[in-house]
C-alpha positions in Angstrom: -10.7 -2.3 -7.0 -13.8 -2.7 -4.6 -14.9 -1.7 -1.7 -16.4 -4.3 1.4 -18.2 -3.8 5.2 -19.3 -5.9 7.4 -21.2 -6.4 11.1 -21.7 -9.1 13.4 -24.1 -8.0 16.2 -23.4 -10.2 18.7 -25.7 -8.6 21.2 -28.5 -8.4 19.7 -29.0 -5.0 19.9 -29.0 -3.8 17.0 -31.9 -5.6 15.0 -32.3 -6.3 11.7 -33.1 -3.3 10.5 -30.5 -1.0 12.2 -28.0 -3.7 10.8 -28.3 -3.2 7.2 -28.9 0.1 7.5 -25.5 0.3 9.0 -24.0 -1.7 6.4 -25.4 0.4 4.0 -23.9 3.4 5.4 -20.5 1.8 5.9 -20.4 0.6 1.8 -21.8 4.5 0.9 -19.0 6.1 2.6 -16.8 3.9 0.1 -18.6 4.6 -2.6 -15.7 6.2 -4.5 -13.4 2.7 -4.4 -16.7 1.3 -6.0 -19.3 3.6 -8.5 -20.5 0.9 -10.6 -22.9 -1.0 -8.0 -24.2 -1.5 -4.2 -25.2 -4.4 -2.5 -26.1 -5.8 0.8 -26.8 -9.3 2.2 -28.4 -9.5 5.8 -28.4 -13.5 6.9 -31.3 -15.0 8.0 -31.4 -14.7 11.6 -30.6 -11.4 11.6 -26.7 -11.3 13.1 -24.1 -10.3 10.4 -25.0 -7.8 7.5 -22.5 -7.7 4.5 -22.1 -4.6 2.2 -19.7 -4.0 -0.9 -19.2 -1.1 -3.5 -18.3 -2.6 -7.2 -15.7 -1.1 -9.4 -16.6 -3.6 -12.5 -13.3 -5.2 -14.2 -14.1 -8.9 -14.6 -17.0 -9.7 -15.7 -19.1 -6.6 -15.4 -22.6 -8.1 -15.8 -24.9 -8.3 -12.5 -24.2 -12.2 -12.3 -21.1 -10.9 -10.8 -22.2 -8.4 -8.0 -21.1 -8.8 -4.2 -22.2 -9.6 -1.7 -22.3 -13.4 -3.5 -23.6 -16.4 -2.0 -22.9 -19.9 -2.6 -26.1 -21.4 -2.8 -28.9 -21.7 -0.6 -27.5 -21.8 3.5 -23.6 -21.5 2.2 -21.1 -19.3 2.9 -21.5 -15.2 1.4 -18.5 -12.9 -0.4 -17.6 -9.7 0.1 -14.2 -9.4 -2.0 -12.1 -6.6 -2.7 -9.1 -7.1 -5.2 -7.8 -9.4 -8.4 -7.0 -12.3 -9.0 -4.9 -12.8 -12.1 -4.6 -16.7 -12.0 -8.3 -17.1 -11.9 -8.9 -18.9 -15.0 -6.3 -22.0 -13.8 -7.8 -21.7 -10.8 -11.1 -22.0 -12.2 -10.4 -24.9 -14.3 -8.7 -26.6 -11.4 -12.0 -26.5 -9.1 -14.2 -28.3 -11.9 -11.8 -30.5 -12.1 -13.0 -30.8 -8.6 -16.5 -31.2 -8.7 -16.4 -27.9 -6.9 -16.6 -25.3 -10.2 -17.6 -21.4 -10.0 -20.9 -20.5 -10.6 -19.8 -17.4 -13.1 -17.0 -16.4 -15.2 -15.2 -13.5 -12.9 -12.8 -14.1 -10.3 -15.2 -13.2 -6.9 -17.4 -16.7 -8.4 -13.8 -18.7 -8.6 -12.9 -17.1 -4.5 -15.9 -18.6 -3.1 -16.2 -21.7 -4.9 -12.6 -22.4 -3.8 -12.9 -20.7 0.1 -16.1 -22.6 0.2 -14.4 -26.2 -1.0 -10.7 -25.5 0.7 -11.0 -22.9 3.1 -8.1 -20.4 4.2 -5.7 -23.1 2.6 -6.9 -21.7 -1.0 -4.8 -18.9 -0.4 -1.4 -20.6 -1.1 -3.1 -20.9 -4.5 -4.1 -17.2 -5.0 -1.7 -15.3 -7.1 -3.3 -11.8 -6.5 -4.5 -8.4 -4.7 -6.7 -8.9 -2.3 -8.7 -8.3 1.1 -12.4 -10.4 1.4 -14.3 -11.3 4.1 -16.7 -14.8 3.9 -19.6 -15.4 6.6 -20.4 -19.1 6.4 -24.3 -18.2 8.2 -24.3 -22.4 9.4 -21.2 -21.6 11.4 -22.3 -18.3 12.4 -18.0 -17.7 11.3 -16.6 -15.0 9.9 -13.2 -15.7 7.5 -10.8 -12.3 6.9 -8.0 -12.5 4.8 -5.5 -10.0 3.6 -3.2 -11.1 0.4 0.3 -11.1 1.1 2.0 -7.6 0.8 -1.5 -5.7 1.8 -1.8 -4.1 -1.3 -5.8 -3.9 -0.6 -6.6 -2.1 3.0 -8.6 -3.9 5.5 -9.5 -2.1 8.6 -11.3 -4.1 11.6 -12.8 -2.4 15.5 -13.3 -5.6 17.8 -16.0 -5.3 20.7 -17.3 -7.1 23.0 -21.3 -6.6 21.5 -20.2 -6.5 17.7 -17.1 -7.0 15.9 -17.1 -5.0 12.2 -15.1 -4.4 9.4 -14.5 -2.5 6.5 -12.0 -1.0 3.6 -11.5 2.2 4.7 -11.4 3.6 8.7 -13.3 6.5 7.6 -16.6 3.1 7.3 -16.4 2.3 10.9 -16.1 5.5 12.1 -19.9 5.5 11.3 -20.5 2.7 14.1 -22.7 3.5 17.2 -20.5 4.1 20.6 -17.3 4.2 18.1 -14.8 5.7 20.0 -12.3 8.4 18.1 -9.2 8.6 21.1 -6.0 8.9 19.0 -3.6 8.4 21.7 -0.2 9.6 21.8 1.9 5.9 20.9 -0.3 5.8 17.3 0.1 9.3 16.6 4.0 9.3 17.0 4.6 5.8 15.5 2.6 7.7 12.3 5.6 10.8 13.2 8.6 9.2 13.2 7.5 6.1 10.6 5.2 8.2 7.9 2.5 5.9 8.6 0.8 3.9 11.1 2.7 0.4 12.4 -0.4 -2.9 11.6 -2.4 -4.2 13.4 -1.8 -0.7 15.2 -4.3 2.1 12.8 -4.2 5.0 13.8 -7.6 4.9 16.3 -6.7 2.8 19.6 -10.5 1.2 19.1 -9.9 0.2 15.2 -6.7 -2.1 14.2 -5.7 -3.4 10.6 -4.9 -6.7 9.8 -1.6 -7.5 9.2 -0.7 -8.2 5.1 -0.3 -12.2 4.8 -2.6 -13.0 7.4 -6.5 -14.5 8.0 -8.6 -14.0 10.9 -11.3 -16.4 12.1 -14.0 -14.3 14.0 -16.5 -16.5 15.8 -20.3 -14.6 16.8 -19.4 -15.5 20.4 -15.7 -13.5 20.2 -13.2 -16.0 19.4 -10.2 -15.1 17.0 -8.0 -17.3 15.3 -5.2 -15.8 13.7 -3.4 -17.4 10.6 -0.4 -16.4 8.7 -0.9 -17.7 5.3 1.9 -15.4 3.6 5.9 -13.9 4.6 8.1 -13.1 2.9 11.7 -14.1 3.9 14.6 -13.4 1.7 17.6 -15.7 1.3 20.7 -16.3 4.2 23.5 -16.6 1.0 25.8 -13.2 0.7 26.9 -15.1 -3.0 24.8 -17.4 -4.9 26.2 -20.2 -7.5 24.5 -18.5 -10.7 25.5 -16.1 -13.3 23.6 -12.7 -13.6 22.4 -13.7 -17.2 21.4 -16.6 -15.9 19.0 -15.0 -13.4 18.3 -12.1 -15.8 16.6 -15.1 -17.9 14.9 -16.2 -15.4 13.6 -13.3 -14.2 12.4 -12.4 -17.5 10.7 -15.1 -18.1 8.4 -14.6 -15.1 7.6 -11.0 -16.1 6.4 -12.0 -18.9 3.9 -14.7 -17.2 3.6 -12.2 -14.5 2.5 -9.4 -16.6 0.5 -11.1 -19.4 -1.4 -12.5 -16.1 -2.2 -9.3 -15.0 -3.9 -7.9 -18.0 -6.7 -9.8 -17.0 -10.3 -8.1 -17.3 -12.5 -6.2 -19.7 -11.4 -2.9 -19.1 -8.7 -0.9 -20.8 -5.5 -1.4 -19.0 -2.8 0.9 -18.7 0.6 1.7 -17.3 2.3 4.2 -15.5 5.9 5.4 -15.8 8.1 7.3 -13.6 10.8 7.0 -15.5 12.6 4.8 -13.0 13.9 1.1 -13.7 10.9 -0.7 -12.0 7.8 1.3 -14.4 10.4 1.2 -17.4 10.6 -2.6 -17.8 6.7 -2.9 -16.8 6.3 -1.1 -19.6 8.6 -2.9 -22.1 7.7 -5.9 -21.0 4.2 -5.6 -21.7 5.2 -3.3 -24.9 8.2 -5.4 -26.8 7.7 -8.9 -25.2 3.7 -9.1 -24.8 3.0 -6.5 -27.6 0.6 -4.5 -26.2 -0.4 -1.4 -27.6 -0.6 0.0 -23.8 -1.2 3.8 -22.9 1.5 5.0 -20.3 1.3 8.2 -17.8 4.0 10.1 -16.5 3.8 13.5 -14.1 6.5 16.4 -13.5 7.4 19.1 -11.4 7.8 22.2 -13.1 9.8 25.2 -12.6 12.8 22.7 -10.8 15.8 23.6 -11.4 17.5 21.7 -14.4 14.9 19.8 -13.5 17.0 17.9 -11.1 13.8 16.4 -9.5 11.5 16.0 -12.5 11.8 13.0 -14.2 8.8 12.8 -16.7 11.2 14.5 -19.5 12.9 11.0 -19.1 10.2 8.9 -19.3 8.6 10.9 -22.5 11.9 9.4 -23.8 11.3 6.1 -22.6 8.1 5.5 -23.3 8.8 7.4 -27.6 11.8 4.4 -27.5 9.4 1.4 -26.7 7.1 3.0 -29.4 4.4 4.7 -27.1 4.2 8.2 -28.8 4.1 11.1 -26.9 0.6 12.7 -27.3 -0.7 9.6 -28.6 -0.3 6.1 -26.3 2.3 8.5 -23.8 0.1 11.4 -21.6 1.8 13.7 -18.8 0.9 16.1 -16.7 2.8 18.6 -15.0 2.6 19.8 -11.1 2.4 23.8 -10.8 5.2 25.3 -7.8 1.4 25.9 -6.3 0.6 22.2 -6.2 1.6 22.4 -2.6 -1.3 24.2 -1.9 -3.4 20.5 -1.9 -1.7 19.5 1.0 -4.8 19.9 2.5 -6.6 18.4 0.8 -4.9 14.8 0.5 -4.9 14.8 4.6 -8.6 15.5 4.3 -9.4 12.3 1.9 -6.8 10.2 3.4 -8.7 7.2 6.0 -6.0 7.3 7.9 -2.6 9.9 7.8 0.1 8.8 5.4 3.1 11.0 5.3 3.9 10.1 1.9 4.6 13.1 0.0 3.9 10.9 -2.6 0.1 11.1 -2.3 0.4 13.9 -4.1 1.5 13.7 -7.2 -0.1 9.6 -7.1 -3.3 11.1 -7.1 -3.2 13.6 -9.8 -1.9 11.1 -11.5 -4.3 8.6 -11.1 -7.0 11.3 -12.6 -5.6 11.9 -15.7 -5.2 8.5 -15.8 -8.4 7.3 -15.2 -10.1 9.5 -18.3 -8.7 7.0 -20.3 -8.0 3.4 -18.3 -9.1 1.5 -15.5 -7.0 -0.2 -14.5 -2.8 0.8 -14.5 0.1 -1.0 -13.9 2.5 0.4 -12.0 6.5 -0.8 -10.4 5.3 -0.7 -7.4 7.9 -3.2 -4.6 10.8 -3.1 -7.5 12.7 -1.8 -4.5 12.0 -4.0 -2.0 12.0 -7.2 -4.0 15.2 -6.2 -5.4 17.1 -3.8 -4.1 17.1 -0.4 -4.9 16.7 2.0 -2.0 19.3 4.2 -1.7 19.4 4.4 2.0 20.6 0.0 1.3 24.2 1.1 0.0 24.0 4.2 2.2 23.6 1.1 5.7 25.7 -1.2 3.6 28.6 1.3 3.5 28.3 2.3 7.2 28.2 -1.1 8.1 31.3 -1.9 7.3 33.1 1.4 8.8 31.5 0.3 12.0 30.6 -3.2 12.7 31.3 -4.6 15.9 31.8 -0.7 17.4 30.8 -0.2 20.7 27.5 1.9 21.3 26.6 1.3 17.2 23.9 -0.8 16.1 22.6 -2.6 12.8 19.2 -1.7 13.7 20.4 1.7 14.8 22.1 3.1 11.6 18.6 1.7 9.5 16.0 3.1 11.8 17.4 6.3 11.8 17.0 9.8 9.5 17.4 7.3 6.5 14.1 5.6 7.0 12.3 7.9 9.7 10.8 11.2 8.9 11.4 12.2 12.6 14.2 10.8 14.2 14.4 10.1 18.1 16.0 13.3 18.5 13.7 15.3 16.4 10.7 13.3 17.9 11.5 14.3 21.3 12.6 17.9 20.7 9.1 18.4 19.0 6.8 16.1 21.6 9.2 15.5 24.4 9.7 12.1 25.5 8.6 9.6 22.5 6.2 7.5 24.5 6.7 4.3 25.7 4.6 1.9 23.4 5.5 4.3 20.5 9.3 4.1 21.6 9.1 0.1 22.0 7.6 -0.4 18.5 11.0 1.1 17.6 13.1 -0.3 19.3 11.4 -4.2 18.6 12.1 -2.7 14.6 15.5 -2.2 15.5 15.6 -5.3 17.4 15.2 -7.7 15.0 17.6 -6.3 12.5 20.9 -6.4 15.0 19.3 -10.3 15.6 19.4 -12.0 12.2 22.9 -12.5 11.5 21.6 -12.7 7.2 22.7 -10.3 4.4 22.2 -6.4 6.1 20.5 -6.4 2.6 18.4 -8.9 2.7 17.5 -8.5 6.2 16.6 -4.3 5.1 14.4 -5.7 1.8 12.9 -8.1 4.7 12.0 -4.8 7.1 10.7 -2.9 4.5 8.8 -5.2 3.2 6.8 -6.1 5.7 6.5 -2.4 7.5 7.2 0.4 5.0 5.7 -1.4 1.5 2.3 -1.7 3.2 2.7 1.2 5.8 3.4 3.7 3.2 3.7 2.7 -0.3 0.6 0.5 -0.5 -1.6 2.0 1.5 -0.9 5.7 -0.5 -1.3 4.1 -3.8 -4.8 2.1 -3.3 -6.4 5.8 -1.2 -5.0 7.8 -4.1 -5.9 5.7 -6.7 -9.4 4.8 -5.8 -10.2 8.2 -5.3 -10.6 8.0 -8.7 -11.8 4.6 -8.9 -8.8 3.0 -11.1 -7.5 0.2 -10.2 -3.6 -0.7 -9.6 -1.8 -3.9 -10.2 1.7 -4.7 -8.8 3.7 -7.0 -11.4 7.0 -6.6 -9.6 5.1 -7.8 -6.3 3.1 -11.1 -8.3 3.4 -14.3 -6.2 6.5 -15.6 -8.3 8.2 -12.7 -8.8 8.2 -12.3 -5.0 9.2 -15.7 -4.8 12.1 -15.2 -6.9 13.3 -12.2 -5.3 13.2 -14.2 -2.4 15.5 -17.0 -3.2 18.0 -14.1 -4.1 21.7 -13.7 -2.8 22.4 -9.8 -1.6 25.0 -10.0 -4.0 22.3 -10.9 -7.1 20.1 -7.5 -5.6 23.3 -4.8 -4.5 26.7 -4.5 -6.7 29.3 -3.7 -4.0 31.5 -2.3 -7.1 29.5 0.3 -8.5 27.4 0.6 -5.4 23.7 0.2 -7.3 21.2 -2.3 -6.7 18.6 -3.9 -8.2 21.0 -6.0 -10.2 19.1 -8.3 -11.5 15.9 -6.5 -12.5 18.7 -4.2 -14.0 20.1 -6.9 -16.5 16.5 -7.8 -17.3 15.8 -3.6 -18.3 19.3 -3.7 -20.3 17.5 -5.9 -22.7 14.5 -3.0 -23.2 16.0 -0.1 -22.5 19.3 2.5 -24.4 22.5 1.4 -23.0 23.1 3.6 -20.7 20.4 4.8 -19.1 20.1 2.5 -16.2 23.0 3.9 -15.1 21.4 7.3 -13.9 21.0 8.0 -9.8 17.7 7.0 -8.6 15.2 9.5 -7.8 11.8 9.5 -6.1 8.1 10.0 -7.3 8.0 12.3 -3.9 7.4 16.0 -3.8 11.0 18.0 -5.0 12.4 18.1 -1.2 13.6 21.6 -2.2 12.5 24.9 -3.6 9.1 25.4 -4.5 7.6 22.6 -2.5 9.2 23.6 0.6 8.2 27.1 0.2 4.2 26.3 0.1 4.4 24.0 2.1 6.1 26.3 5.2 3.4 28.6 3.9 0.9 26.1 4.8 2.1 25.0 8.0 2.1 28.9 9.3 -1.9 28.8 8.4 -2.7 25.3 10.1 -0.1 25.0 12.9 -1.0 28.2 14.8 -3.7 29.6 16.6 -6.4 28.7 18.2 -8.2 26.1 15.0 -4.8 24.1 15.8 -6.2 20.6 16.5 -2.2 18.8 16.7 -2.3 21.6 19.9 -4.4 19.1 21.5 -1.3 16.6 21.9 1.8 18.3 21.4 2.2 21.5 22.9 1.5 24.9 20.9 5.2 26.0 21.9 6.7 23.2 20.6 5.0 23.7 17.7 5.9 27.3 17.3 9.6 26.3 17.6 9.5 23.7 15.4 8.0 25.9 12.4 11.0 28.6 13.5 13.7 25.8 12.5 12.1 25.1 9.4 12.0 29.0 8.3 15.9 28.1 9.2 16.4 24.9 7.3 13.1 23.4 5.9 12.5 19.7 5.1 9.5 19.0 3.1 8.7 15.3 4.7 8.3 16.7 8.0 6.1 19.6 6.9 4.1 17.6 5.1 4.2 14.3 7.8 2.7 17.8 10.2 0.8 19.1 7.7 -1.2 15.8 6.3 -1.8 15.0 10.5 -3.4 18.6 11.5 -5.6 18.5 8.4 -6.9 14.9 9.4 -7.4 15.8 12.2 -9.8 18.6 11.3 -11.7 16.9 9.4 -12.2 13.4 10.6 -13.4 12.4 14.2 -10.5 12.4 16.7 -9.6 13.2 20.5 -7.2 12.4 22.5 -6.7 10.4 25.4 -8.7 12.2 28.6 
């Protein structure tokens, strides 16, 4: 993985040297993402500068350094990601007479884009965010991968256009407006992330997943949608679970094998859940790869009910990963909750996912042994695994058609929102209009979709929660350690298969369990009965030491004259919130506010004036 950045000087006011200096500073602000090389390219007319920080994974030679040029006066690429099918694409391009000038995936991407433009995105299996500048046309092409595994932020002003992998780099630009309006702040508190195309700053935007953007030096913009995940309209399919499992097993073997590409050590995260265990099982049993696996647990939790590290250890042993030799684990102590302010400070944009902390720790100790790790991210969205799906389906069965009730309201409620409408109103007063409209739009989209409710819920999470909370968390926390994390369950072929599944292929109404087909694949490799355990998340324990530690942090951060959040939410409402948490602590709400306050203290941020 890497970091990218760039600027188009529309007004010609910066000048070449200032433009180069800014592109260099933007790269260095993201140095943690790419410790192996720094590169800067400046167009001959002094209009555009591109920069890059490299984490060497494929072809570590200088020939793969970036920004990468396609010959004299040809397009120039700065790219963050991995193309898992780059060898196949290279052969196809060579057959067309447009073979890449190098063996790495960057050279393949540059050659494919130079020949086919944005249409080449349809042929890619990978995760990516890139910028391609064409000096002849003075035109920039930006693109982001189908599910948003890799980030890309933009700033569009009359005098300049700029982009970067992380938001912090854009704050270095002259005249950057650090306004954080109430709509974005309240959207974060509700959803636990700022939804695309918004960013936490009013002045900047996120390129949504699965989209590309053409930008001209004269200010022209053209948006291109190159991918969307839309699941089946079928409630029941005509295929047996065994038949579907055969197909998925084959797809997973191909996908995981593709994701082993690289010239560095590869390992796997193992949470103890179905998704990561199945990925590790494919690696070890189906492909015969003796990879290291990494797990994390929580100490001093009564009966270890909220920690899966012991189960992960047992699964690793079952699959042949010897504890202490090929399987490695860390245990978070009770004082680990005190790291929440550090997490808030290192994030480029607030993220209220409590699993940021364990993911950061897990990534750090995994990086001691590997440069790439495979994860189980995306399994819940692709195959219908969240417990809230089952809860919502049960409510739909009871209340559908009832006056004043809606499917969208049932889903976008406390089931997925950190602060639901009543609690958000209690905390901050009336919900700002644009934030309220975003929530209303999410609910209306569910209400107006007559496909099976499970598939509608899968789709809304794949489009919103997955890129907003889950993948953003994984990217930021892993890249703080320059660790590349790949998600086989979000591979292009896997996603196409998952989209084709009928609702009954994902959720068994009789048992109330999701991931029917994925479980059937896992059952071929994992112990009988193990897959029947209740689902657990990877976030902090919802009670006990985590809540106690966060209560103390909230008192220290949200009380007194240094509280930054009080510029957006009245101090008396924050005091009432803390008092209510003493009576009934909620780890997710405490975490969200502590992370937000810590972010506000360590980043340029001002309320609307």
